C-alpha positions in Angstrom: -52.4 -6.2 -9.9 -52.9 -10.0 -9.8 -56.1 -11.1 -8.3 -55.8 -13.8 -5.5 -58.8 -16.1 -4.5 -58.1 -15.9 -0.8 -57.4 -11.9 -0.6 -58.8 -9.9 2.0 -59.2 -6.1 2.9 -57.4 -4.8 5.9 -58.3 -1.3 7.5 -55.9 1.0 9.2 -56.4 2.1 11.9 -59.6 0.0 12.6 -57.7 -3.6 12.4 -54.4 -2.1 13.0 -53.0 0.9 14.4 -50.2 1.5 11.9 -49.8 0.8 8.2 -46.5 -1.2 8.8 -48.3 -3.6 11.4 -51.0 -4.0 8.6 -48.3 -5.0 6.2 -46.5 -7.4 8.8 -50.0 -9.0 9.3 -51.3 -9.3 5.7 -51.1 -12.1 3.5 -50.4 -12.3 -0.4 -53.1 -10.6 -2.3 -54.7 -8.7 0.4 -55.6 -4.8 0.0 -54.8 -2.5 2.9 -57.1 0.6 3.0 -55.6 3.4 4.9 -58.0 6.1 6.2 -57.4 9.7 6.1 -54.9 11.1 8.5 -51.2 11.7 8.8 -48.8 8.7 9.6 -45.4 9.4 10.6 -44.0 6.0 9.3 -41.7 4.6 6.6 -42.6 1.4 5.3 -41.2 -1.6 3.9 -43.4 -3.7 1.5 -42.2 -7.3 1.2 -45.5 -8.9 0.4 -47.8 -8.8 -2.8 -50.4 -6.4 -1.6 -52.2 -3.2 -2.6 -51.6 -0.1 -0.4 -54.6 2.2 -1.1 -54.9 5.3 0.9 -58.0 7.8 0.9 -56.5 10.2 -1.7 -54.0 12.8 -2.2 -54.1 15.4 0.7 -56.1 13.1 2.8 -53.6 10.1 3.9 -50.3 11.6 4.4 -47.3 9.7 4.9 -45.3 12.1 6.6 -41.3 12.1 7.5 -38.4 14.2 9.0 -36.3 14.4 6.0 -34.4 11.1 6.7 -35.2 7.3 5.7 -37.2 6.1 2.7 -41.0 6.4 2.7 -41.7 3.4 1.2 -39.3 0.6 0.2 -40.7 -2.2 -2.2 -38.7 -5.5 -2.3 -41.3 -7.8 -3.9 -43.3 -8.2 -6.7 -47.0 -7.5 -7.6 -47.5 -4.5 -5.6 -49.7 -1.2 -5.9 -49.4 1.9 -3.8 -52.2 4.5 -4.5 -53.9 7.5 -3.1 -51.1 9.1 -0.7 -49.3 12.4 -0.1 -45.6 11.3 0.6 -43.8 14.3 1.9 -40.3 15.1 3.5 -38.4 12.0 3.3 -34.8 11.4 2.0 -36.1 9.4 -0.9 -39.9 8.8 -1.8 -40.6 5.4 -3.1 -37.7 2.8 -3.7 -38.1 -0.4 -5.8 -35.6 -2.9 -6.1 -35.1 -6.1 -7.9 -38.8 -6.2 -8.0 -41.6 -6.6 -11.1 -45.2 -5.6 -11.7 -45.3 -2.6 -9.6 -48.2 0.0 -9.9 -47.9 3.4 -8.4 -50.9 5.5 -9.0 -52.9 8.8 -8.2 -50.1 9.7 -5.3 -48.4 13.1 -4.6 -44.6 12.9 -3.7 -43.0 16.1 -2.4 -40.1 17.4 -0.4 -37.7 14.7 -0.9 -33.9 15.1 -0.6 -31.7 12.9 -2.2 -31.8 9.7 -4.8 -35.6 11.0 -6.0 -39.1 11.0 -5.6 -39.2 7.5 -7.0 -35.9 5.2 -7.3 -36.1 2.2 -9.3 -33.1 -0.3 -9.9 -32.8 -3.8 -11.3 -36.6 -4.0 -11.6 -39.1 -4.8 -14.6 -42.6 -3.8 -15.6 -42.7 -0.6 -13.5 -46.0 1.7 -14.0 -46.2 5.0 -12.9 -49.8 6.7 -13.7 -51.5 9.9 -12.6 -48.9 10.9 -9.6 -48.1 14.4 -9.2 -44.2 14.7 -8.4 -43.4 18.3 -7.4 -41.0 20.6 -5.4 -38.2 17.8 -4.4 -34.6 18.6 -3.8 -33.6 15.8 -6.1 -34.3 14.1 -9.4 -38.3 13.2 -9.7 -37.7 9.7 -11.0 -34.4 8.1 -10.8 -34.3 4.6 -12.7 -31.0 2.1 -13.3 -30.8 -1.0 -15.0 -34.5 -1.5 -15.5 -36.7 -2.5 -18.3 -40.5 -2.4 -19.5 -41.2 0.7 -17.7 -44.5 2.9 -18.3 -44.9 6.5 -17.2 -48.2 8.1 -18.3 -50.3 10.9 -17.2 -48.0 12.1 -14.5 -47.5 15.8 -13.6 -43.6 16.2 -12.9 -42.9 20.0 -12.1 -40.5 22.2 -10.0 -38.3 19.7 -8.9 -34.5 20.7 -8.2 -33.1 18.2 -10.7 -34.0 16.0 -13.8 -37.4 15.2 -14.4 -36.8 11.3 -15.4 -33.4 10.0 -15.5 -32.8 6.3 -16.9 -29.7 4.7 -17.4 -29.3 1.1 -18.9 -32.9 0.5 -19.5 -34.9 -1.0 -22.2 -38.5 -0.8 -23.5 -39.2 2.7 -21.8 -42.7 4.4 -22.6 -43.7 7.9 -21.7 -47.1 9.0 -22.7 -49.3 12.0 -21.7 -47.1 13.3 -19.2 -46.6 17.0 -18.2 -42.8 17.7 -17.2 -42.4 21.4 -16.5 -40.3 23.9 -14.8 -37.6 21.3 -13.4 -34.3 22.3 -12.6 -32.5 19.9 -15.0 -33.7 18.1 -18.3 -37.2 17.1 -18.6 -35.7 13.4 -19.6 -32.2 12.6 -19.5 -31.3 9.1 -20.9 -28.0 7.2 -21.3 -27.7 3.6 -22.7 -31.5 3.6 -23.2 -33.2 1.4 -25.9 -36.5 1.0 -27.5 -37.7 4.5 -26.2 -41.3 5.4 -27.0 -42.1 8.9 -26.2 -45.3 10.6 -27.3 -47.9 13.2 -26.1 -45.9 14.6 -23.4 -45.4 18.5 -22.9 -41.7 19.4 -22.0 -41.9 22.9 -21.1 -39.7 25.6 -19.3 -37.1 23.3 -18.1 -33.8 24.8 -17.0 -31.8 22.5 -19.3 -33.3 20.3 -22.1 -36.5 18.7 -23.0 -34.8 15.5 -23.8 -31.1 14.7 -23.7 -30.5 11.2 -25.3 -27.1 9.7 -25.2 -26.2 6.4 -26.7 -29.9 5.4 -26.8 -32.5 4.6 -29.6 -36.1 5.0 -30.0 -39.0 7.0 -31.3 -40.0 10.5 -30.2 -43.2 12.1 -31.7 -46.4 14.3 -31.0 -44.8 15.9 -28.1 -44.9 19.8 -27.2 -41.4 21.2 -26.6 -41.8 24.6 -25.2 -39.1 27.1 -24.3 -36.5 24.8 -22.4 -33.1 26.2 -22.4 -32.6 23.8 -25.3 -35.5 21.7 -26.5 -33.3 18.4 -27.3 -29.9 17.3 -28.1 -28.8 13.8 -29.0 -25.4 12.2 -28.8 -24.2 9.0 -30.2 -28.0 8.0 -30.3 -30.4 6.8 -33.1 -33.7 8.4 -32.4 -36.6 8.9 -34.8 -38.2 12.1 -34.2 -41.4 11.8 -36.3 -44.1 9.4 -37.2 -43.9 10.0 -40.8 -46.6 11.5 -43.1 -49.1 12.9 -42.7 -48.9 12.0 -38.9 -45.8 14.4 -38.4 -43.3 15.0 -35.7 -43.1 17.2 -32.7 -44.1 20.9 -31.8 -40.8 22.8 -31.2 -41.2 26.5 -29.8 -37.9 27.6 -31.5 -38.7 26.2 -35.1 -38.7 29.0 -37.3 -40.0 27.6 -40.8 -43.4 28.1 -42.6 -46.2 26.0 -43.7 -47.0 26.9 -47.3 -46.8 23.3 -48.7 -48.1 19.9 -48.0 -47.5 16.1 -49.0 -44.8 13.6 -48.3 -42.2 15.9 -50.1 -43.7 19.0 -48.8 -43.9 20.0 -52.5 -47.7 20.4 -53.2 -49.0 24.0 -52.7 -51.3 24.2 -49.6 -50.8 23.9 -45.8 -51.2 20.9 -43.7 -50.1 21.7 -40.0 -46.4 20.4 -40.7 -43.3 22.6 -41.5 -42.0 22.7 -45.0 -38.6 22.1 -43.9 -37.1 19.8 -41.1 -36.0 20.6 -37.5 -32.5 19.6 -36.7 -31.7 18.4 -33.5 -28.3 19.3 -32.5 -25.2 17.4 -32.2 -26.2 14.3 -34.4 -27.8 16.1 -37.2 -30.9 14.1 -36.5 -34.0 15.7 -38.1 -37.7 15.7 -37.3 -38.7 15.7 -40.9 -42.4 17.1 -40.4 -42.5 19.4 -37.5 -45.9 20.5 -36.2 -46.6 24.0 -36.5 -48.8 24.3 -33.2 -49.2 22.6 -30.0 -50.3 18.8 -30.1 -53.2 17.8 -28.0 -55.1 14.8 -27.7 -58.9 14.6 -26.4 -61.2 11.8 -25.7 -65.1 11.9 -27.3 -67.4 9.0 -26.5 -70.0 7.5 -28.8 -72.3 4.6 -27.9 -70.0 3.6 -24.8 -66.7 3.6 -26.9 -64.1 6.2 -26.3 -62.3 7.6 -29.3 -59.1 9.8 -29.2 -59.2 13.2 -31.4 -56.0 14.5 -32.0 -55.3 18.5 -32.7 -52.6 20.4 -33.7 -53.3 24.2 -33.7 -52.1 27.4 -32.4 -55.6 27.9 -30.7 -57.4 26.5 -28.0 -59.9 23.8 -28.6 -62.6 22.4 -26.2 -66.1 21.3 -25.8 -65.6 18.3 -27.9 -68.4 16.2 -28.8 -69.9 13.7 -31.3 -73.5 14.8 -33.3 -74.2 11.2 -34.5 -77.4 12.0 -36.2 -75.5 14.8 -38.4 -72.6 12.7 -38.6 -70.4 15.6 -37.2 -67.4 16.2 -34.9 -68.1 19.5 -33.0 -66.0 21.6 -30.9 -65.1 25.0 -30.0 -62.0 26.8 -30.7 -60.8 30.2 -29.0 -58.6 32.4 -31.3 -58.7 35.6 -29.4 -55.0 36.5 -29.3 -54.1 35.7 -32.8 -55.2 37.4 -36.3 -55.6 34.1 -37.9 -55.7 30.5 -36.7 -55.1 27.1 -38.0 -56.1 23.4 -36.8 -55.5 20.0 -38.0 -57.8 17.6 -36.5 -57.0 14.0 -36.8 -60.2 11.7 -36.8 -59.9 8.0 -36.5 -61.4 6.0 -39.5 -63.1 3.8 -36.9 -65.2 6.9 -35.7 -66.0 8.6 -39.0 -65.1 8.3 -42.7 -65.7 9.5 -46.1 -65.4 7.6 -49.6 -63.4 10.1 -51.1 -61.6 13.3 -49.6 -64.1 15.7 -51.3 -67.0 14.3 -49.2 -65.5 16.1 -45.8 -67.0 19.3 -44.8 -66.0 21.8 -42.3 -68.4 24.5 -40.8 -66.8 27.5 -38.8 -69.1 29.5 -37.3 -71.8 28.5 -39.7 -69.6 29.1 -42.9 -68.3 26.3 -45.0 -64.5 26.6 -45.0 -61.9 25.5 -47.2 -59.8 22.5 -45.9 -57.1 20.2 -46.9 -57.6 16.4 -46.5 -55.2 13.5 -46.1 -56.7 10.3 -45.7 -54.9 6.9 -44.7 -56.4 3.7 -43.5 -56.8 4.5 -40.1 -57.0 8.1 -39.8 -58.3 11.3 -41.7 -56.2 14.5 -41.1 -58.3 17.7 -41.8 -56.5 21.1 -42.0 -58.4 24.3 -42.0 -57.9 27.9 -40.9 -60.2 30.7 -39.2 -60.2 34.1 -38.1 -59.8 35.7 -34.8 -62.6 35.1 -32.1 -64.4 32.0 -30.1 -66.2 30.0 -32.8 -67.9 26.8 -33.1 -66.5 24.2 -35.5 -68.5 21.3 -37.1 -66.8 18.6 -39.2 -68.9 16.5 -41.0 -68.3 12.8 -42.8 -70.3 10.7 -44.9 -70.4 7.9 -42.3 -70.2 7.7 -38.6 -69.9 4.7 -36.3 -71.5 2.3 -35.7 -72.8 1.9 -39.5 -69.9 -0.2 -40.2 -71.1 -3.1 -38.0 -74.9 -3.0 -38.5 -74.7 -5.3 -41.7 -72.8 -7.9 -39.6 -75.0 -7.5 -36.2 -78.4 -8.0 -38.8 -76.5 -11.4 -40.2 -75.6 -12.4 -36.5 -79.2 -11.9 -35.3 -80.8 -13.5 -38.3 -78.6 -16.6 -37.5 -79.5 -16.8 -34.1 -83.2 -16.6 -35.0 -82.9 -19.3 -37.4 -81.1 -21.7 -35.0 -83.8 -21.1 -32.5 -86.6 -21.9 -35.1 -84.7 -25.1 -36.0 -84.4 -25.9 -32.2 -88.0 -25.7 -31.7 -89.3 -27.5 -34.8 -86.8 -30.6 -34.3 -88.8 -33.8 -33.4 -88.4 -34.8 -29.8 -86.9 -38.3 -29.1 -84.7 -38.6 -32.0 -81.1 -38.6 -31.9 -79.2 -36.3 -34.3 -77.4 -38.0 -37.1 -73.8 -37.0 -37.6 -73.2 -35.3 -41.0 -70.7 -37.2 -43.2 
C-alpha cells in the first residue's frame, strides 16, 4: 500500500466503538487496527486506508445473510486479518485500483461471491481462505492486472474463480479444491499466467477457457470431472523443454525417453507423448509424470526456490554449504519404485559439466539424468520403496560466484581510503584533462 507522510493509527474499539465510525473519521493513509471480537457491521471503505484485524478467527465481521460485508469504492486499500461470515456478498470492489486483500477467511456468502470485483485494476488476493460459500468464491468482471496467489479456495457451491473480459490475470500457488463448479472458468480473458496451482476434486473442470489466451504450466490437475477444456482459445500448456508442462491425473503415457523430441533413451520426468486438451486439440507437449511442488530453502539470508516433480513426498529440505549439497528426505512407502526430478537454480548451485553432479540416496550413489540450461539444472533419478535421505552435490554453491567481485570491491575501497589519508592537506585538487 502507498505510504503517506501524515498517516496515523486508529484503534477499534479504543478510539472509536465501531469499525465504520473509525473509517468515517480516518484520513488518507491511516491504518485502522481492529481488536479481536465479533462486529455486527457491514462496511463502506471510501478512503485510501489499511483495515487490519487481529487475525482469522479473532476479528470476526458477522452478518445476517444480507448486504455486503465490505464495499470498496476507492483506490489504495488493504484489508487484512478478518473472518468475514454470513453476508450476501463478502468483499465488493468497484471502479478501484491498487487493492490488497490478504490473510482473511471469507465464508458462508450467498449470492455474488466471497469477493466480487468489477471495473477495477491491480487487485491482489493473497493468502486468503475462501470456503463453504453458496456462491462462486471469486467473481471478477471487466478488470485488469489481477493477482491471486497462495489462496485456499475450497468447498464452495459454485466456481472457484470466475472472470470475464479481463486482461493480465495471474494465479500462482493456489489450492482450488472440491468446489461445485470449475476451479477456474474464464471467458474473453487475455494474457493468463497460471502456474504452481493445484486443481483437485472439483465437480466440473480444473480450467475451462473460452475465447481466451495465455500460459498454463507446472500445475497439478487431480481428479476433476474433466481436468481442462479449451474452446476458441489459444492456451500454451507447457513451458518448453526441459521445464515441462502440468501434471494430469488422467494422463496414461509412459516415460522411457528424454530430450526435446523425447527420442533419447532414458527418463526425465516428462511423458513421451503429449497430453491433448479436449475440444480445440491444444496440447501439453511435456506432461509431468508426478505432482509438481515448489519448496523454498534459505542460504546466507537469500531464499531459493527448488521445484520437484515426483510420485513421492519430499520434505526436510536444507542446504549443506560446506559439502555443496542440496539435502532432503523422500517418502515412498506406498510404491515399489519412486522417481524424482529436482530443479535447482544455477544461482544456488552449479557444475561445469553434467557429469560432475552426484545424487546420493540413502548413502548410495545413484544413476541420474541431467539437463542443464542457463538458469536451471534438472536432475532426474529413481529410488526404491521407503523413507530415504537424498543428497545432491554440485561443484560450486553460492556465494562462491560473487567472492572475486567482493574482493575487488573491498580492495578498491581500501586503496581509495589510503589515497585520501596520504593526500596533502590544503591543496586543491586539479581537474583531470
